[in-house]
N, CA, C and O of each residue as an XYZ file, in Angstrom:
284
protein
N      33.064    -16.029    -19.313
C      32.610    -15.508    -18.063
C      31.272    -15.092    -18.671
O      30.912    -14.565    -19.723
N      30.580    -15.640    -17.358
C      29.401    -15.205    -17.524
C      29.048    -13.840    -17.333
O      29.768    -13.010    -16.778
N      27.168    -13.497    -18.122
C      26.742    -12.264    -17.877
C      26.516    -11.867    -16.646
O      26.473    -10.657    -16.423
N      26.299    -12.927    -15.464
C      26.613    -12.416    -14.116
C      27.681    -11.939    -13.573
O      27.629    -10.963    -12.825
N      28.466    -12.373    -13.782
C      30.223    -12.350    -13.140
C      30.395    -10.933    -14.138
O      30.859     -9.912    -13.633
N      30.140    -10.953    -15.031
C      30.519     -9.540    -15.966
C      29.485     -8.420    -15.543
O      29.766     -7.294    -15.953
N      28.278     -8.556    -14.751
C      27.450     -7.326    -14.272
C      28.186     -7.115    -12.862
O      28.495     -6.013    -12.408
N      28.379     -8.158    -12.341
C      28.848     -7.993    -11.126
C      30.334     -7.033    -10.565
O      30.483     -6.351     -9.551
N      31.436     -7.384    -11.890
C      32.617     -6.803    -11.968
C      32.313     -5.528    -12.254
O      32.847     -4.630    -11.603
N      31.260     -5.197    -13.438
C      31.409     -3.600    -13.299
C      30.392     -3.132    -12.359
O      30.754     -1.968    -12.183
N      29.495     -3.281    -11.745
C      28.462     -2.439    -10.880
C      29.435     -2.582     -9.598
O      29.461     -1.552     -8.924
N      30.276     -3.685     -9.095
C      30.956     -3.359     -7.542
C      30.511     -4.342     -6.537
O      30.603     -5.561     -6.388
N      29.881     -3.130     -5.767
C      29.995     -3.343     -3.979
C      28.064     -3.265     -4.135
O      27.363     -3.882     -3.333
N      27.424     -2.378     -5.331
C      26.146     -2.640     -5.042
C      25.747     -3.650     -6.001
O      24.597     -3.392     -6.356
N      26.129     -4.542     -6.494
C      25.670     -6.002     -6.813
C      24.693     -6.524     -5.625
O      24.811     -6.622     -4.404
N      23.635     -6.822     -6.601
C      22.566     -7.150     -5.679
C      21.772     -6.704     -4.551
O      21.005     -7.338     -3.825
N      22.178     -5.248     -4.552
C      21.975     -4.264     -3.938
C      20.105     -3.674     -4.464
O      19.895     -3.717     -5.676
N      19.263     -3.325     -3.820
C      18.145     -3.040     -4.504
C      18.430     -1.473     -4.887
O      19.187     -0.778     -4.210
N      17.912     -1.114     -5.758
C      18.083      0.204     -6.467
C      17.042      1.212     -5.589
O      15.994      0.981     -4.985
N      17.690      2.216     -5.771
C      16.401      3.365     -4.681
C      15.662      4.066     -5.975
O      16.375      4.246     -6.962
N      14.172      4.507     -6.045
C      13.616      4.849     -6.752
C      14.043      6.091     -7.002
O      13.328      6.419     -7.949
N      14.732      6.973     -6.770
C      15.185      7.800     -6.859
C      16.940      8.473     -6.500
O      17.240      8.565     -5.309
N      17.863      8.851     -7.435
C      18.752      8.770     -6.124
C      19.290      8.996     -4.987
O      19.836      8.369     -4.079
N      18.831     10.694     -5.422
C      18.674     11.456     -3.959
C      17.484     11.064     -2.963
O      17.416     11.814     -1.989
N      16.538     10.046     -3.012
C      15.658      9.881     -2.389
C      16.269      8.221     -1.814
O      16.545      7.337     -2.625
N      16.422      8.005     -0.049
C      17.005      6.660     -0.377
C      15.577      6.027      0.452
O      15.474      5.832      1.663
N      14.578      5.792     -0.575
C      13.860      4.307     -0.465
C      13.875      3.736     -1.407
O      14.028      4.092     -2.576
N      13.657      2.465     -0.793
C      13.758      1.232     -2.156
C      12.348      0.609     -3.040
O      11.354      0.676     -2.317
N      12.085      0.106     -4.233
C      11.396     -0.110     -4.569
C      10.532     -0.890     -3.533
O       9.344     -0.577     -3.611
N      10.844     -1.918     -2.487
C      10.217     -2.969     -1.984
C       9.450     -1.780     -0.836
O       8.279     -1.975     -0.510
N      10.084     -0.778     -0.379
C       9.672      0.116      0.603
C       8.469      0.642      0.228
O       7.369      0.628      0.782
N       8.980      1.262     -1.143
C       7.288      2.084     -1.462
C       6.418      1.008     -2.013
O       5.272      1.433     -1.873
N       6.382     -0.043     -2.510
C       5.257     -0.842     -2.454
C       4.311     -1.106     -1.204
O       3.118     -0.922     -0.963
N       5.691     -1.760     -0.344
C       5.133     -1.946      1.144
C       4.134     -0.639      1.779
O       3.048     -0.929      2.280
N       4.589      0.779      1.713
C       3.653      1.637      1.700
C       2.507      2.078      1.267
O       1.594      2.529      1.959
N       2.542      1.933     -0.084
C       1.705      1.657     -1.035
C       0.204      0.484     -0.534
O      -0.975      0.573     -0.876
N       0.710     -0.275      0.138
C      -0.117     -1.779      0.409
C      -0.556     -0.909      1.950
O      -1.706     -0.741      2.354
N       0.298     -0.596      2.406
C      -0.747     -0.205      3.911
C      -1.126      1.080      4.210
O      -1.350      1.405      5.376
N      -1.266      2.193      2.886
C      -2.082      3.111      2.748
C      -3.191      2.703      2.068
O      -4.213      3.370      1.907
N      -2.975      1.579      1.662
C      -4.379      1.308      0.368
C      -5.520      1.059      1.399
O      -6.679      1.457      1.521
N      -4.295     -0.169      2.417
C      -5.466     -0.894      3.553
C      -5.937      0.328      4.552
O      -7.071      0.514      4.993
N      -5.364      0.705      4.665
C      -5.972      2.008      5.522
C      -7.028      2.808      5.546
O      -8.041      2.932      6.235
N      -6.249      3.635      4.059
C      -7.839      4.166      3.671
C      -9.128      3.117      3.584
O     -10.276      3.531      3.748
N      -8.831      1.725      3.310
C     -10.182      1.186      3.101
C     -11.002      0.654      4.729
O     -12.153      0.317      5.008
N      -9.825      0.789      5.469
C     -10.408      0.500      6.969
C     -11.345      2.130      7.142
O     -12.503      2.193      7.557
N     -10.368      3.525      6.643
C     -11.161      4.363      7.140
C     -12.775      4.793      6.375
O     -13.791      5.405      6.703
N     -12.286      4.097      5.261
C     -13.893      4.028      4.269
C     -14.885      3.169      4.772
O     -16.002      3.644      4.562
N     -14.925      1.452      5.700
C     -15.496      0.676      6.193
C     -15.714      2.158      7.644
O     -16.777      2.776      7.713
N     -14.778      2.397      8.413
C     -15.115      3.037      9.899
C     -16.489      4.250      9.358
O     -17.575      4.327      9.931
N     -16.131      4.973      8.317
C     -17.143      6.071      7.879
C     -18.620      5.085      7.664
O     -19.671      5.154      8.301
N     -18.325      4.360      6.763
C     -20.355      4.161      6.392
C     -20.424      3.252      7.688
O     -21.648      3.328      7.789
N     -19.987      2.289      8.973
C     -20.618      2.251      9.827
C     -20.829      3.261     10.423
O     -22.007      3.207     10.776
N     -20.348      4.244     10.780
C     -20.528      5.615     11.629
C     -21.824      6.577     11.094
O     -22.759      7.226     11.565
N     -21.358      6.296     10.065
C     -23.221      6.927      8.834
C     -24.436      6.107      9.175
O     -25.448      6.533      9.732
N     -24.094      4.257      8.569
C     -25.238      4.157      9.324
C     -25.415      4.386     11.223
O     -26.379      4.973     11.715
N     -24.694      4.006     11.743
C     -24.988      4.527     12.919
C     -26.071      5.701     13.264
O     -27.253      5.405     13.439
N     -25.673      6.857     13.341
C     -26.396      7.634     13.085
C     -27.403      8.096     12.314
O     -28.133      9.011     12.695
N     -27.535      7.495     11.141
C     -29.070      7.669     10.142
C     -29.929      6.810     10.386
O     -31.148      6.823     10.216
N     -29.281      6.087     10.775
C     -30.737      4.721     11.088
C     -30.547      3.993     12.337
O     -31.661      3.740     12.794
N     -29.452      3.468     13.221
C     -29.984      3.267     14.440
C     -30.026      4.658     15.479
O     -30.332      4.438     16.650
N     -29.815      5.654     15.192
C     -29.749      6.903     16.796
C     -31.082      7.186     15.973
O     -31.826      6.959     16.927
N     -31.665      7.396     15.291
C     -33.060      8.032     15.283
C     -33.938      6.996     15.867
O     -34.831      7.603     16.458
N     -34.109      5.712     15.982
C     -34.297      4.563     16.485
C     -34.640      4.781     18.123
O     -35.655      4.471     18.746
N     -33.570      5.345     18.517
C     -32.920      5.856     20.200
C     -33.522      6.691     20.785
O     -33.487      6.655     22.015
N     -34.307      7.768     20.088
C     -35.219      9.094     20.104
C     -33.843      9.815     19.890
O     -34.120     10.320     18.802
N     -32.985     10.092     20.057
C     -31.740     10.975     19.288
C     -32.113     12.219     18.869
O     -31.912     13.227     19.547
N     -32.714     12.219     17.652
C     -33.698     13.231     16.929
C     -34.548     13.894     17.998
O     -35.219     14.808     17.519
N     -34.694     13.742     19.078
C     -35.838     14.721     19.938
C     -34.689     15.482     20.603
O     -34.831     16.661     20.278
N     -33.391     15.313     21.553
C     -32.863     15.830     22.076
C     -31.787     17.287     21.242
O     -30.955     18.037     21.753
N     -32.131     17.220     20.288
C     -31.934     18.637     19.578
C     -32.992     19.341     19.178
O     -33.069     20.563     19.049
N     -33.712     18.621     19.009
C     -35.068     19.594     18.693
C     -35.798     20.623     19.943
O     -36.780     21.315     19.676
């Protein structure tokens, strides 16, 4: 009997299913990795947006005379 068959008999119905991160948390390791991937991508998009807004306000805004409106 091979190791895979022995493991399948031991584990039973859960054989081949992905394990949860924690027993009480119904999130698999693949779902957790996907969450990290999406949140990292979102953070970089946010950083890029913030840089574009900063450049617009810092350099392009004064070129159009927006600084005179406040004063």
